[in-house]
Every structure is written in C-alpha cells, then in structure tokens.
N, C-alpha and C positions, 0 to 999 in steps of 0.2 A: 523374351517371351513373357517375363514377369510384368513388364510394363504393359503388355497387351492385356493381361488379366486384370490389372489394376484399372486400366482405362475402360475396359468393359464393365467392371464393377461400378465405377463412377457413373457411367451412362445408365446402368441398371438402377442405381440409387435415384437418379434424376427422374426416370420414368416411373419408378414405384412411388416417389414422392408426389408426382402429379396424380397418380392413381389414388394415393392416400388422401389427397385434397378432395378428390371426387367422393371418397367415402365420408369425409367430414361434412360435405354438403348433402349427404344422404342420397346421392345419386346411385351409389353402389354400396352394398352392405359393408360395414366397417370391418368385419371379420375377414372378408376376402381381400381387403387392402392391407391389413397388418401383416399377413403372412409373406407376400412378396417383398414388402419393405424390410422385414426381418431377414429374409433369406438373402437379399441383395447386400445388406450391410454385413451379414455374416460372410458372404463370399468375398467381399472386398477386404475385410479385416484379415481373413484367412490368407488371401493372396499377398497382402502387405506383410504379414508376419512370417510367411513361409519363404520369402525371397532370400534372406540372409541366414538360413539355417546351416549349422555346422554338420557336415555329412561325413566327418571322420577323416583321419589322415590317410593318405595314400602311400602305401609302402611298396617299394620295388623289391621283388624277390631276386636275390643274388644266387645264381647257379654256380656251383664249383666244378 
C-alpha cells in the first residue's frame, strides 16, 4: 500500500513540475503553480517517512 502512495506522489510531482514550468513561462500565474508543487512534494515525503513508523509492541494478554 505504501508503494502505491509513493508512486502516486512521484507522478504528482512530475505533473506539478510540468505545471510549474508553464508558470515560469508566464502562461499560468506562478502562485497557482507553486501550491500544487509544494503539496505534491509534501505528500510524497510524508508517505515516504510514514512507512517505517514504529507502532508499538504488541502484547498478548495471558488469561489465567
């Protein structure tokens, strides 16, 4: 599941980079291109860092 999120994040970064290039060519306002670029990088980094998170030790309850 985590690989899916990372793959989607990389695809979003590529699309937002192309959109950002359109902003640099002044076809689209630059402020509208920076926001998706930032959010796609944030989503990818969050997905990458969240995959190996320690979720605590699982204890079995022993009934007597």
